[in-house]
PDB file of N, CA, C and O in Angstrom, chain B, residues numbered from 101:
ATOM      1  N   UNK B 101       0.909  -1.154  -0.009  1.00  0.00           N
ATOM      2  CA  UNK B 101      -0.061   0.090  -0.010  1.00  0.00           C
ATOM      3  C   UNK B 101       0.875   1.265   0.019  1.00  0.00           C
ATOM      4  O   UNK B 101       0.624   2.246  -0.680  1.00  0.00           O
ATOM      5  N   UNK B 102       1.971   1.223   0.808  1.00  0.00           N
ATOM      6  CA  UNK B 102       2.814   2.380   0.821  1.00  0.00           C
ATOM      7  C   UNK B 102       3.598   2.658  -0.607  1.00  0.00           C
ATOM      8  O   UNK B 102       3.948   3.770  -1.001  1.00  0.00           O
ATOM      9  N   UNK B 103       3.782   1.506  -1.241  1.00  0.00           N
ATOM     10  CA  UNK B 103       4.251   1.759  -2.766  1.00  0.00           C
ATOM     11  C   UNK B 103       3.426   2.379  -3.626  1.00  0.00           C
ATOM     12  O   UNK B 103       3.831   3.231  -4.418  1.00  0.00           O
ATOM     13  N   UNK B 104       2.154   1.988  -3.536  1.00  0.00           N
ATOM     14  CA  UNK B 104       1.217   2.645  -4.395  1.00  0.00           C
ATOM     15  C   UNK B 104       0.922   4.131  -3.978  1.00  0.00           C
ATOM     16  O   UNK B 104       0.751   4.985  -4.848  1.00  0.00           O
ATOM     17  N   UNK B 105       0.867   4.410  -2.727  1.00  0.00           N
ATOM     18  CA  UNK B 105       0.758   5.819  -2.284  1.00  0.00           C
ATOM     19  C   UNK B 105       1.930   6.681  -2.539  1.00  0.00           C
ATOM     20  O   UNK B 105       1.819   7.906  -2.581  1.00  0.00           O
ATOM     21  N   UNK B 106       3.074   6.051  -2.712  1.00  0.00           N
ATOM     22  CA  UNK B 106       4.283   6.732  -2.929  1.00  0.00           C
ATOM     23  C   UNK B 106       4.619   6.906  -4.398  1.00  0.00           C
ATOM     24  O   UNK B 106       5.672   7.415  -4.783  1.00  0.00           O
ATOM     25  N   UNK B 107       3.677   6.460  -5.180  1.00  0.00           N
ATOM     26  CA  UNK B 107       3.863   6.589  -6.504  1.00  0.00           C
ATOM     27  C   UNK B 107       4.383   8.000  -7.087  1.00  0.00           C
ATOM     28  O   UNK B 107       3.839   8.997  -6.612  1.00  0.00           O
ATOM     29  N   UNK B 108       5.223   8.160  -7.913  1.00  0.00           N
ATOM     30  CA  UNK B 108       5.598   9.485  -8.403  1.00  0.00           C
ATOM     31  C   UNK B 108       4.511  10.226  -9.045  1.00  0.00           C
ATOM     32  O   UNK B 108       4.447  11.447  -8.908  1.00  0.00           O
ATOM     33  N   UNK B 109       3.616   9.549  -9.764  1.00  0.00           N
ATOM     34  CA  UNK B 109       2.428  10.013 -10.340  1.00  0.00           C
ATOM     35  C   UNK B 109       1.503  10.670  -9.256  1.00  0.00           C
ATOM     36  O   UNK B 109       1.066  11.820  -9.318  1.00  0.00           O
ATOM     37  N   UNK B 110       1.284   9.812  -8.307  1.00  0.00           N
ATOM     38  CA  UNK B 110       0.295  10.290  -7.243  1.00  0.00           C
ATOM     39  C   UNK B 110       0.903  11.545  -6.639  1.00  0.00           C
ATOM     40  O   UNK B 110       0.230  12.567  -6.502  1.00  0.00           O
ATOM     41  N   UNK B 111       2.143  11.468  -6.290  1.00  0.00           N
ATOM     42  CA  UNK B 111       2.776  12.633  -5.601  1.00  0.00           C
ATOM     43  C   UNK B 111       2.775  13.896  -6.414  1.00  0.00           C
ATOM     44  O   UNK B 111       2.534  15.004  -5.934  1.00  0.00           O
ATOM     45  N   UNK B 112       3.057  13.665  -7.661  1.00  0.00           N
ATOM     46  CA  UNK B 112       3.101  14.854  -8.609  1.00  0.00           C
ATOM     47  C   UNK B 112       1.646  15.506  -8.847  1.00  0.00           C
ATOM     48  O   UNK B 112       1.447  16.717  -8.947  1.00  0.00           O
ATOM     49  N   UNK B 113       0.712  14.552  -8.915  1.00  0.00           N
ATOM     50  CA  UNK B 113      -0.710  14.963  -8.972  1.00  0.00           C
ATOM     51  C   UNK B 113      -1.168  15.740  -7.769  1.00  0.00           C
ATOM     52  O   UNK B 113      -1.794  16.793  -7.883  1.00  0.00           O
ATOM     53  N   UNK B 114      -0.832  15.182  -6.566  1.00  0.00           N
ATOM     54  CA  UNK B 114      -1.278  15.700  -5.350  1.00  0.00           C
ATOM     55  C   UNK B 114      -0.577  17.094  -5.131  1.00  0.00           C
ATOM     56  O   UNK B 114      -1.189  18.026  -4.609  1.00  0.00           O
ATOM     57  N   UNK B 115       0.581  17.188  -5.504  1.00  0.00           N
ATOM     58  CA  UNK B 115       1.485  18.486  -5.407  1.00  0.00           C
ATOM     59  C   UNK B 115       0.863  19.451  -6.298  1.00  0.00           C
ATOM     60  O   UNK B 115       0.716  20.604  -5.893  1.00  0.00           O
ATOM     61  N   UNK B 116       0.486  19.123  -7.444  1.00  0.00           N
ATOM     62  CA  UNK B 116      -0.028  20.162  -8.463  1.00  0.00           C
ATOM     63  C   UNK B 116      -1.294  20.535  -8.225  1.00  0.00           C
ATOM     64  O   UNK B 116      -1.564  21.733  -8.142  1.00  0.00           O
ATOM     65  N   UNK B 117      -2.317  19.502  -8.072  1.00  0.00           N
ATOM     66  CA  UNK B 117      -3.782  19.910  -7.949  1.00  0.00           C
ATOM     67  C   UNK B 117      -4.009  19.983  -6.348  1.00  0.00           C
ATOM     68  O   UNK B 117      -4.590  20.958  -5.869  1.00  0.00           O
ATOM     69  N   UNK B 118      -3.560  18.977  -5.573  1.00  0.00           N
ATOM     70  CA  UNK B 118      -3.864  19.118  -4.074  1.00  0.00           C
ATOM     71  C   UNK B 118      -3.515  20.319  -3.553  1.00  0.00           C
ATOM     72  O   UNK B 118      -4.292  20.959  -2.844  1.00  0.00           O
ATOM     73  N   UNK B 119      -2.222  20.760  -3.884  1.00  0.00           N
ATOM     74  CA  UNK B 119      -1.589  21.943  -3.182  1.00  0.00           C
ATOM     75  C   UNK B 119      -2.406  23.265  -3.482  1.00  0.00           C
ATOM     76  O   UNK B 119      -2.486  24.127  -2.607  1.00  0.00           O
ATOM     77  N   UNK B 120      -2.940  23.410  -4.568  1.00  0.00           N
ATOM     78  CA  UNK B 120      -3.680  24.479  -4.894  1.00  0.00           C
ATOM     79  C   UNK B 120      -5.114  24.554  -4.325  1.00  0.00           C
ATOM     80  O   UNK B 120      -5.674  25.597  -3.987  1.00  0.00           O
ATOM     81  N   UNK B 121      -5.663  23.238  -4.261  1.00  0.00           N
ATOM     82  CA  UNK B 121      -6.985  23.123  -3.681  1.00  0.00           C
ATOM     83  C   UNK B 121      -6.809  23.249  -2.187  1.00  0.00           C
ATOM     84  O   UNK B 121      -7.739  23.769  -1.571  1.00  0.00           O
ATOM     85  N   UNK B 122      -5.757  22.849  -1.526  1.00  0.00           N
ATOM     86  CA  UNK B 122      -5.690  23.044  -0.090  1.00  0.00           C
ATOM     87  C   UNK B 122      -5.428  24.495   0.201  1.00  0.00           C
ATOM     88  O   UNK B 122      -6.040  25.033   1.123  1.00  0.00           O
ATOM     89  N   UNK B 123      -4.554  25.169  -0.525  1.00  0.00           N
ATOM     90  CA  UNK B 123      -4.283  26.491  -0.422  1.00  0.00           C
ATOM     91  C   UNK B 123      -5.564  27.430  -0.554  1.00  0.00           C
ATOM     92  O   UNK B 123      -5.735  28.431   0.141  1.00  0.00           O
ATOM     93  N   UNK B 124      -6.431  26.981  -1.524  1.00  0.00           N
ATOM     94  CA  UNK B 124      -7.666  27.821  -1.765  1.00  0.00           C
ATOM     95  C   UNK B 124      -8.701  27.485  -0.816  1.00  0.00           C
ATOM     96  O   UNK B 124      -9.475  28.424  -0.630  1.00  0.00           O
ATOM     97  N   UNK B 125      -8.957  26.435  -0.154  1.00  0.00           N
ATOM     98  CA  UNK B 125      -9.885  25.907   0.658  1.00  0.00           C
ATOM     99  C   UNK B 125      -9.469  25.655   2.010  1.00  0.00           C
ATOM    100  O   UNK B 125     -10.205  25.073   2.808  1.00  0.00           O
ATOM    101  N   UNK B 126      -8.157  26.127   2.339  1.00  0.00           N
ATOM    102  CA  UNK B 126      -7.690  25.771   3.812  1.00  0.00           C
ATOM    103  C   UNK B 126      -8.606  25.978   4.898  1.00  0.00           C
ATOM    104  O   UNK B 126      -8.635  25.168   5.824  1.00  0.00           O
ATOM    105  N   UNK B 127      -9.333  26.953   4.878  1.00  0.00           N
ATOM    106  CA  UNK B 127     -10.274  27.558   6.144  1.00  0.00           C
ATOM    107  C   UNK B 127     -11.755  27.117   5.971  1.00  0.00           C
ATOM    108  O   UNK B 127     -12.643  27.269   6.809  1.00  0.00           O
ATOM    109  N   UNK B 128     -11.879  26.509   4.666  1.00  0.00           N
ATOM    110  CA  UNK B 128     -13.448  26.038   4.456  1.00  0.00           C
ATOM    111  C   UNK B 128     -13.568  24.704   4.724  1.00  0.00           C
ATOM    112  O   UNK B 128     -12.637  23.923   4.918  1.00  0.00           O
ATOM    113  N   UNK B 129     -14.956  24.415   4.731  1.00  0.00           N
ATOM    114  CA  UNK B 129     -15.411  23.041   5.047  1.00  0.00           C
ATOM    115  C   UNK B 129     -15.323  22.199   3.636  1.00  0.00           C
ATOM    116  O   UNK B 129     -15.556  20.991   3.688  1.00  0.00           O
ATOM    117  N   UNK B 130     -15.041  22.717   2.564  1.00  0.00           N
ATOM    118  CA  UNK B 130     -14.967  21.929   1.217  1.00  0.00           C
ATOM    119  C   UNK B 130     -13.643  21.302   1.316  1.00  0.00           C
ATOM    120  O   UNK B 130     -13.505  20.540   0.359  1.00  0.00           O
ATOM    121  N   UNK B 131     -12.697  21.311   2.020  1.00  0.00           N
ATOM    122  CA  UNK B 131     -11.481  20.724   1.951  1.00  0.00           C
ATOM    123  C   UNK B 131     -11.685  19.189   2.494  1.00  0.00           C
ATOM    124  O   UNK B 131     -11.059  18.249   2.005  1.00  0.00           O
ATOM    125  N   UNK B 132     -12.507  19.061   3.419  1.00  0.00           N
ATOM    126  CA  UNK B 132     -12.603  17.645   3.889  1.00  0.00           C
ATOM    127  C   UNK B 132     -13.213  16.700   2.850  1.00  0.00           C
ATOM    128  O   UNK B 132     -12.716  15.577   2.767  1.00  0.00           O
ATOM    129  N   UNK B 133     -14.129  16.992   2.130  1.00  0.00           N
ATOM    130  CA  UNK B 133     -14.585  16.090   1.032  1.00  0.00           C
ATOM    131  C   UNK B 133     -13.406  15.765   0.018  1.00  0.00           C
ATOM    132  O   UNK B 133     -13.217  14.637  -0.439  1.00  0.00           O
ATOM    133  N   UNK B 134     -12.689  16.801  -0.259  1.00  0.00           N
ATOM    134  CA  UNK B 134     -11.655  16.599  -1.251  1.00  0.00           C
ATOM    135  C   UNK B 134     -10.548  15.575  -0.733  1.00  0.00           C
ATOM    136  O   UNK B 134     -10.141  14.645  -1.429  1.00  0.00           O
ATOM    137  N   UNK B 135     -10.133  15.825   0.477  1.00  0.00           N
ATOM    138  CA  UNK B 135      -9.064  15.078   1.176  1.00  0.00           C
ATOM    139  C   UNK B 135      -9.590  13.541   1.106  1.00  0.00           C
ATOM    140  O   UNK B 135      -8.925  12.636   0.602  1.00  0.00           O
ATOM    141  N   UNK B 136     -10.933  13.366   1.708  1.00  0.00           N
ATOM    142  CA  UNK B 136     -11.537  12.048   1.946  1.00  0.00           C
ATOM    143  C   UNK B 136     -11.594  11.363   0.522  1.00  0.00           C
ATOM    144  O   UNK B 136     -11.286  10.175   0.414  1.00  0.00           O
ATOM    145  N   UNK B 137     -11.959  12.058  -0.492  1.00  0.00           N
ATOM    146  CA  UNK B 137     -12.202  11.414  -1.766  1.00  0.00           C
ATOM    147  C   UNK B 137     -10.733  11.026  -2.369  1.00  0.00           C
ATOM    148  O   UNK B 137     -10.568   9.977  -2.992  1.00  0.00           O
ATOM    149  N   UNK B 138      -9.727  11.923  -2.141  1.00  0.00           N
ATOM    150  CA  UNK B 138      -8.376  11.552  -2.482  1.00  0.00           C
ATOM    151  C   UNK B 138      -7.897  10.221  -1.831  1.00  0.00           C
ATOM    152  O   UNK B 138      -7.427   9.277  -2.466  1.00  0.00           O
ATOM    153  N   UNK B 139      -8.078  10.266  -0.465  1.00  0.00           N
ATOM    154  CA  UNK B 139      -7.688   9.166   0.237  1.00  0.00           C
ATOM    155  C   UNK B 139      -8.480   7.878  -0.148  1.00  0.00           C
ATOM    156  O   UNK B 139      -7.866   6.811  -0.134  1.00  0.00           O
ATOM    157  N   UNK B 140      -9.731   7.900  -0.474  1.00  0.00           N
ATOM    158  CA  UNK B 140     -10.565   6.754  -0.832  1.00  0.00           C
ATOM    159  C   UNK B 140     -10.105   6.349  -2.234  1.00  0.00           C
ATOM    160  O   UNK B 140     -10.020   5.144  -2.471  1.00  0.00           O
ATOM    161  N   UNK B 141      -9.818   7.189  -3.134  1.00  0.00           N
ATOM    162  CA  UNK B 141      -9.448   6.797  -4.439  1.00  0.00           C
ATOM    163  C   UNK B 141      -7.985   6.057  -4.261  1.00  0.00           C
ATOM    164  O   UNK B 141      -7.726   5.015  -4.863  1.00  0.00           O
ATOM    165  N   UNK B 142      -7.202   6.604  -3.510  1.00  0.00           N
ATOM    166  CA  UNK B 142      -5.918   5.948  -3.290  1.00  0.00           C
ATOM    167  C   UNK B 142      -6.045   4.505  -2.795  1.00  0.00           C
ATOM    168  O   UNK B 142      -5.443   3.605  -3.379  1.00  0.00           O
ATOM    169  N   UNK B 143      -6.808   4.271  -1.739  1.00  0.00           N
ATOM    170  CA  UNK B 143      -7.219   3.031  -1.255  1.00  0.00           C
ATOM    171  C   UNK B 143      -7.775   2.094  -2.281  1.00  0.00           C
ATOM    172  O   UNK B 143      -7.344   0.952  -2.433  1.00  0.00           O
ATOM    173  N   UNK B 144      -8.777   2.635  -3.000  1.00  0.00           N
ATOM    174  CA  UNK B 144      -9.432   1.764  -4.100  1.00  0.00           C
ATOM    175  C   UNK B 144      -8.430   1.230  -5.223  1.00  0.00           C
ATOM    176  O   UNK B 144      -8.499   0.126  -5.763  1.00  0.00           O
ATOM    177  N   UNK B 145      -7.511   2.199  -5.463  1.00  0.00           N
ATOM    178  CA  UNK B 145      -6.426   1.947  -6.585  1.00  0.00           C
ATOM    179  C   UNK B 145      -5.623   0.884  -5.952  1.00  0.00           C
ATOM    180  O   UNK B 145      -5.439  -0.154  -6.588  1.00  0.00           O
ATOM    181  N   UNK B 146      -5.161   1.015  -4.856  1.00  0.00           N
ATOM    182  CA  UNK B 146      -4.310   0.088  -4.090  1.00  0.00           C
ATOM    183  C   UNK B 146      -4.959  -1.390  -4.162  1.00  0.00           C
ATOM    184  O   UNK B 146      -4.356  -2.391  -4.550  1.00  0.00           O
ATOM    185  N   UNK B 147      -6.135  -1.350  -3.772  1.00  0.00           N
ATOM    186  CA  UNK B 147      -6.925  -2.728  -3.774  1.00  0.00           C
ATOM    187  C   UNK B 147      -6.954  -3.283  -5.142  1.00  0.00           C
ATOM    188  O   UNK B 147      -6.587  -4.437  -5.362  1.00  0.00           O
ATOM    189  N   UNK B 148      -7.408  -2.438  -6.126  1.00  0.00           N
ATOM    190  CA  UNK B 148      -7.503  -2.902  -7.495  1.00  0.00           C
ATOM    191  C   UNK B 148      -6.150  -3.479  -7.986  1.00  0.00           C
ATOM    192  O   UNK B 148      -6.074  -4.553  -8.583  1.00  0.00           O
ATOM    193  N   UNK B 149      -5.175  -2.755  -7.715  1.00  0.00           N
ATOM    194  CA  UNK B 149      -3.776  -3.244  -8.360  1.00  0.00           C
ATOM    195  C   UNK B 149      -3.454  -4.395  -7.519  1.00  0.00           C
ATOM    196  O   UNK B 149      -2.924  -5.326  -8.126  1.00  0.00           O
ATOM    197  N   UNK B 150      -3.649  -4.553  -6.254  1.00  0.00           N
ATOM    198  CA  UNK B 150      -3.352  -5.852  -5.629  1.00  0.00           C
ATOM    199  C   UNK B 150      -4.061  -6.975  -6.086  1.00  0.00           C
ATOM    200  O   UNK B 150      -3.457  -8.008  -6.375  1.00  0.00           O
ATOM    201  N   UNK B 151      -5.415  -6.867  -6.192  1.00  0.00           N
ATOM    202  CA  UNK B 151      -6.286  -7.810  -6.764  1.00  0.00           C
ATOM    203  C   UNK B 151      -5.924  -8.236  -8.026  1.00  0.00           C
ATOM    204  O   UNK B 151      -5.968  -9.450  -8.226  1.00  0.00           O
ATOM    205  N   UNK B 152      -5.553  -7.456  -8.982  1.00  0.00           N
ATOM    206  CA  UNK B 152      -5.148  -7.740 -10.394  1.00  0.00           C
ATOM    207  C   UNK B 152      -3.850  -8.487 -10.528  1.00  0.00           C
ATOM    208  O   UNK B 152      -3.638  -9.350 -11.381  1.00  0.00           O
ATOM    209  N   UNK B 153      -2.947  -8.054  -9.552  1.00  0.00           N
ATOM    210  CA  UNK B 153      -1.758  -8.661  -9.501  1.00  0.00           C
ATOM    211  C   UNK B 153      -1.834 -10.152  -8.915  1.00  0.00           C
ATOM    212  O   UNK B 153      -1.134 -11.037  -9.407  1.00  0.00           O
ATOM    213  N   UNK B 154      -2.641 -10.381  -7.929  1.00  0.00           N
ATOM    214  CA  UNK B 154      -2.982 -11.621  -7.419  1.00  0.00           C
ATOM    215  C   UNK B 154      -3.487 -12.451  -8.487  1.00  0.00           C
ATOM    216  O   UNK B 154      -2.947 -13.522  -8.763  1.00  0.00           O
ATOM    217  N   UNK B 155      -4.551 -11.986  -9.134  1.00  0.00           N
ATOM    218  CA  UNK B 155      -5.166 -12.788 -10.163  1.00  0.00           C
ATOM    219  C   UNK B 155      -4.203 -13.116 -11.372  1.00  0.00           C
ATOM    220  O   UNK B 155      -4.204 -14.221 -11.914  1.00  0.00           O
ATOM    221  N   UNK B 156      -3.430 -12.134 -11.732  1.00  0.00           N
ATOM    222  CA  UNK B 156      -2.386 -12.380 -12.838  1.00  0.00           C
ATOM    223  C   UNK B 156      -1.360 -13.519 -12.339  1.00  0.00           C
ATOM    224  O   UNK B 156      -0.925 -14.368 -13.117  1.00  0.00           O
ATOM    225  N   UNK B 157      -1.067 -13.476 -11.195  1.00  0.00           N
ATOM    226  CA  UNK B 157      -0.038 -14.265 -10.609  1.00  0.00           C
ATOM    227  C   UNK B 157      -0.487 -15.817 -10.559  1.00  0.00           C
ATOM    228  O   UNK B 157       0.301 -16.752 -10.700  1.00  0.00           O
ATOM    229  N   UNK B 158      -1.916 -15.948 -10.331  1.00  0.00           N
ATOM    230  CA  UNK B 158      -2.365 -17.237 -10.250  1.00  0.00           C
ATOM    231  C   UNK B 158      -2.795 -17.804 -11.759  1.00  0.00           C
ATOM    232  O   UNK B 158      -2.811 -19.004 -12.034  1.00  0.00           O
ATOM    233  N   UNK B 159      -3.118 -16.805 -12.629  1.00  0.00           N
ATOM    234  CA  UNK B 159      -3.489 -17.323 -13.920  1.00  0.00           C
ATOM    235  C   UNK B 159      -2.335 -17.387 -14.940  1.00  0.00           C
ATOM    236  O   UNK B 159      -2.472 -18.199 -15.856  1.00  0.00           O
ATOM    237  N   UNK B 160      -1.285 -16.685 -14.904  1.00  0.00           N
ATOM    238  CA  UNK B 160      -0.262 -16.567 -15.792  1.00  0.00           C
ATOM    239  C   UNK B 160       0.957 -17.535 -15.346  1.00  0.00           C
ATOM    240  O   UNK B 160       1.081 -17.854 -14.164  1.00  0.00           O
ATOM    241  N   UNK B 161       1.756 -17.937 -16.238  1.00  0.00           N
ATOM    242  CA  UNK B 161       3.003 -18.723 -15.755  1.00  0.00           C
ATOM    243  C   UNK B 161       3.841 -17.946 -15.242  1.00  0.00           C
ATOM    244  O   UNK B 161       3.869 -16.734 -15.456  1.00  0.00           O
ATOM    245  N   UNK B 162       4.775 -18.698 -14.353  1.00  0.00           N
ATOM    246  CA  UNK B 162       5.802 -17.982 -13.659  1.00  0.00           C
ATOM    247  C   UNK B 162       6.851 -17.248 -14.473  1.00  0.00           C
ATOM    248  O   UNK B 162       7.425 -16.217 -14.122  1.00  0.00           O
ATOM    249  N   UNK B 163       7.037 -17.963 -15.687  1.00  0.00           N
ATOM    250  CA  UNK B 163       7.955 -17.472 -16.577  1.00  0.00           C
ATOM    251  C   UNK B 163       7.661 -16.076 -17.122  1.00  0.00           C
ATOM    252  O   UNK B 163       8.459 -15.145 -17.224  1.00  0.00           O
ATOM    253  N   UNK B 164       6.146 -16.105 -17.512  1.00  0.00           N
ATOM    254  CA  UNK B 164       5.638 -14.808 -18.108  1.00  0.00           C
ATOM    255  C   UNK B 164       5.693 -13.724 -16.966  1.00  0.00           C
ATOM    256  O   UNK B 164       6.127 -12.607 -17.247  1.00  0.00           O
ATOM    257  N   UNK B 165       5.282 -14.003 -15.733  1.00  0.00           N
ATOM    258  CA  UNK B 165       5.274 -13.097 -14.629  1.00  0.00           C
ATOM    259  C   UNK B 165       6.600 -12.458 -14.270  1.00  0.00           C
ATOM    260  O   UNK B 165       6.677 -11.306 -13.843  1.00  0.00           O
ATOM    261  N   UNK B 166       7.718 -13.314 -14.477  1.00  0.00           N
ATOM    262  CA  UNK B 166       9.015 -12.953 -14.187  1.00  0.00           C
ATOM    263  C   UNK B 166       9.497 -12.030 -15.406  1.00  0.00           C
ATOM    264  O   UNK B 166      10.136 -11.008 -15.155  1.00  0.00           O
ATOM    265  N   UNK B 167       9.233 -12.339 -16.547  1.00  0.00           N
ATOM    266  CA  UNK B 167       9.515 -11.652 -17.817  1.00  0.00           C
ATOM    267  C   UNK B 167       8.726 -10.185 -17.666  1.00  0.00           C
ATOM    268  O   UNK B 167       9.300  -9.128 -17.924  1.00  0.00           O
ATOM    269  N   UNK B 168       7.469 -10.247 -17.260  1.00  0.00           N
ATOM    270  CA  UNK B 168       6.899  -8.969 -17.229  1.00  0.00           C
ATOM    271  C   UNK B 168       7.446  -8.096 -16.059  1.00  0.00           C
ATOM    272  O   UNK B 168       7.519  -6.874 -16.183  1.00  0.00           O
ATOM    273  N   UNK B 169       7.827  -8.738 -14.923  1.00  0.00           N
ATOM    274  CA  UNK B 169       8.491  -8.087 -13.960  1.00  0.00           C
ATOM    275  C   UNK B 169       9.866  -7.481 -14.304  1.00  0.00           C
ATOM    276  O   UNK B 169      10.211  -6.415 -13.794  1.00  0.00           O
ATOM    277  N   UNK B 170      10.607  -8.116 -15.118  1.00  0.00           N
ATOM    278  CA  UNK B 170      11.732  -7.734 -15.784  1.00  0.00           C
ATOM    279  C   UNK B 170      11.617  -6.459 -16.623  1.00  0.00           C
ATOM    280  O   UNK B 170      12.388  -5.508 -16.499  1.00  0.00           O
ATOM    281  N   UNK B 171      10.611  -6.510 -17.473  1.00  0.00           N
ATOM    282  CA  UNK B 171      10.274  -5.325 -18.462  1.00  0.00           C
ATOM    283  C   UNK B 171       9.750  -4.139 -17.556  1.00  0.00           C
ATOM    284  O   UNK B 171       9.972  -2.968 -17.862  1.00  0.00           O
ATOM    285  N   UNK B 172       9.107  -4.469 -16.526  1.00  0.00           N
ATOM    286  CA  UNK B 172       8.689  -3.280 -15.689  1.00  0.00           C
ATOM    287  C   UNK B 172       9.880  -2.651 -14.848  1.00  0.00           C
ATOM    288  O   UNK B 172       9.980  -1.443 -14.635  1.00  0.00           O
ATOM    289  N   UNK B 173      10.715  -3.554 -14.425  1.00  0.00           N
ATOM    290  CA  UNK B 173      11.965  -3.078 -13.751  1.00  0.00           C
ATOM    291  C   UNK B 173      12.792  -2.164 -14.581  1.00  0.00           C
ATOM    292  O   UNK B 173      13.233  -1.064 -14.247  1.00  0.00           O
ATOM    293  N   UNK B 174      12.944  -2.821 -15.781  1.00  0.00           N
ATOM    294  CA  UNK B 174      13.830  -1.947 -17.020  1.00  0.00           C
ATOM    295  C   UNK B 174      13.210  -0.567 -17.168  1.00  0.00           C
ATOM    296  O   UNK B 174      13.895   0.450 -17.066  1.00  0.00           O
ATOM    297  N   UNK B 175      11.718  -0.544 -17.444  1.00  0.00           N
ATOM    298  CA  UNK B 175      11.161   0.769 -17.598  1.00  0.00           C
ATOM    299  C   UNK B 175      11.223   1.715 -16.488  1.00  0.00           C
ATOM    300  O   UNK B 175      11.375   2.924 -16.662  1.00  0.00           O
ATOM    301  N   UNK B 176      11.098   1.120 -15.271  1.00  0.00           N
ATOM    302  CA  UNK B 176      11.229   2.007 -14.019  1.00  0.00           C
ATOM    303  C   UNK B 176      12.594   2.554 -13.995  1.00  0.00           C
ATOM    304  O   UNK B 176      12.753   3.744 -13.724  1.00  0.00           O
ATOM    305  N   UNK B 177      13.571   1.803 -14.252  1.00  0.00           N
ATOM    306  CA  UNK B 177      15.025   2.245 -14.105  1.00  0.00           C
ATOM    307  C   UNK B 177      15.256   3.372 -15.278  1.00  0.00           C
ATOM    308  O   UNK B 177      15.945   4.369 -15.062  1.00  0.00           O
ATOM    309  N   UNK B 178      14.720   3.164 -16.333  1.00  0.00           N
ATOM    310  CA  UNK B 178      14.827   4.146 -17.648  1.00  0.00           C
ATOM    311  C   UNK B 178      14.105   5.357 -17.094  1.00  0.00           C
ATOM    312  O   UNK B 178      14.745   6.409 -17.104  1.00  0.00           O
ATOM    313  N   UNK B 179      12.913   5.375 -16.627  1.00  0.00           N
ATOM    314  CA  UNK B 179      12.353   6.586 -16.296  1.00  0.00           C
ATOM    315  C   UNK B 179      12.886   7.258 -15.129  1.00  0.00           C
ATOM    316  O   UNK B 179      12.826   8.487 -15.115  1.00  0.00           O
ATOM    317  N   UNK B 180      13.429   6.603 -14.086  1.00  0.00           N
ATOM    318  CA  UNK B 180      14.169   7.188 -13.029  1.00  0.00           C
ATOM    319  C   UNK B 180      15.436   7.807 -13.369  1.00  0.00           C
ATOM    320  O   UNK B 180      15.897   8.731 -12.698  1.00  0.00           O
ATOM    321  N   UNK B 181      16.030   7.312 -14.420  1.00  0.00           N
ATOM    322  CA  UNK B 181      17.323   7.957 -14.950  1.00  0.00           C
ATOM    323  C   UNK B 181      16.988   9.211 -15.661  1.00  0.00           C
ATOM    324  O   UNK B 181      17.667  10.228 -15.524  1.00  0.00           O
ATOM    325  N   UNK B 182      15.891   9.139 -16.461  1.00  0.00           N
ATOM    326  CA  UNK B 182      15.381  10.466 -17.104  1.00  0.00           C
ATOM    327  C   UNK B 182      15.034  11.519 -16.004  1.00  0.00           C
ATOM    328  O   UNK B 182      15.436  12.676 -16.123  1.00  0.00           O
ATOM    329  N   UNK B 183      14.345  11.149 -15.012  1.00  0.00           N
ATOM    330  CA  UNK B 183      13.851  12.091 -14.007  1.00  0.00           C
ATOM    331  C   UNK B 183      15.109  12.677 -13.344  1.00  0.00           C
ATOM    332  O   UNK B 183      15.172  13.884 -13.108  1.00  0.00           O
ATOM    333  N   UNK B 184      16.088  11.850 -13.049  1.00  0.00           N
ATOM    334  CA  UNK B 184      17.351  12.393 -12.322  1.00  0.00           C
ATOM    335  C   UNK B 184      18.145  13.253 -13.185  1.00  0.00           C
ATOM    336  O   UNK B 184      18.624  14.309 -12.771  1.00  0.00           O
ATOM    337  N   UNK B 185      18.303  12.816 -14.418  1.00  0.00           N
ATOM    338  CA  UNK B 185      19.170  13.719 -15.405  1.00  0.00           C
ATOM    339  C   UNK B 185      18.477  14.894 -15.705  1.00  0.00           C
ATOM    340  O   UNK B 185      19.163  15.915 -15.764  1.00  0.00           O
ATOM    341  N   UNK B 186      17.056  15.006 -15.947  1.00  0.00           N
ATOM    342  CA  UNK B 186      16.434  16.203 -16.092  1.00  0.00           C
ATOM    343  C   UNK B 186      16.552  17.198 -14.983  1.00  0.00           C
ATOM    344  O   UNK B 186      16.707  18.406 -15.162  1.00  0.00           O
ATOM    345  N   UNK B 187      16.459  16.551 -13.721  1.00  0.00           N
ATOM    346  CA  UNK B 187      16.345  17.379 -12.472  1.00  0.00           C
ATOM    347  C   UNK B 187      17.828  17.847 -12.352  1.00  0.00           C
ATOM    348  O   UNK B 187      18.017  19.005 -11.982  1.00  0.00           O
ATOM    349  N   UNK B 188      18.799  17.119 -12.607  1.00  0.00           N
ATOM    350  CA  UNK B 188      20.174  17.460 -12.619  1.00  0.00           C
ATOM    351  C   UNK B 188      20.471  18.805 -13.498  1.00  0.00           C
ATOM    352  O   UNK B 188      20.974  19.853 -13.092  1.00  0.00           O
ATOM    353  N   UNK B 189      20.056  18.511 -14.709  1.00  0.00           N
ATOM    354  CA  UNK B 189      20.203  19.629 -15.740  1.00  0.00           C
ATOM    355  C   UNK B 189      19.468  20.882 -15.494  1.00  0.00           C
ATOM    356  O   UNK B 189      19.944  21.948 -15.883  1.00  0.00           O
ATOM    357  N   UNK B 190      18.346  20.827 -14.877  1.00  0.00           N
ATOM    358  CA  UNK B 190      17.450  21.903 -14.487  1.00  0.00           C
ATOM    359  C   UNK B 190      18.122  22.717 -13.127  1.00  0.00           C
ATOM    360  O   UNK B 190      18.151  23.946 -13.070  1.00  0.00           O
ATOM    361  N   UNK B 191      18.578  21.957 -12.202  1.00  0.00           N
ATOM    362  CA  UNK B 191      19.138  22.741 -11.121  1.00  0.00           C
ATOM    363  C   UNK B 191      20.517  22.923 -11.173  1.00  0.00           C
ATOM    364  O   UNK B 191      20.979  23.631 -10.277  1.00  0.00           O
ATOM    365  N   UNK B 192      21.338  22.439 -12.040  1.00  0.00           N
ATOM    366  CA  UNK B 192      22.784  22.756 -12.122  1.00  0.00           C
ATOM    367  C   UNK B 192      23.102  23.502 -13.380  1.00  0.00           C
ATOM    368  O   UNK B 192      24.259  23.849 -13.617  1.00  0.00           O
TER     369      UNK B 192
END
């Protein structure tokens, strides 16, 4: 669950959209439904991903799942390098 909640996409979305909503409605009662909805969506997303992963692990062969994990790891590393290189170029 912590991995899904620490997703770079979720963090970026919350920082971009959530930050402005919180700043705008910090003193109003409209903030609670937003935060509750954001939390509920995160929990639902986590449950859905865990369910799909469990289903795929039961239905697909071990070799296919390992291959898919390898491709996922390679893509994750590729995008991580891009983020770090772009961040380094921007700040240095």
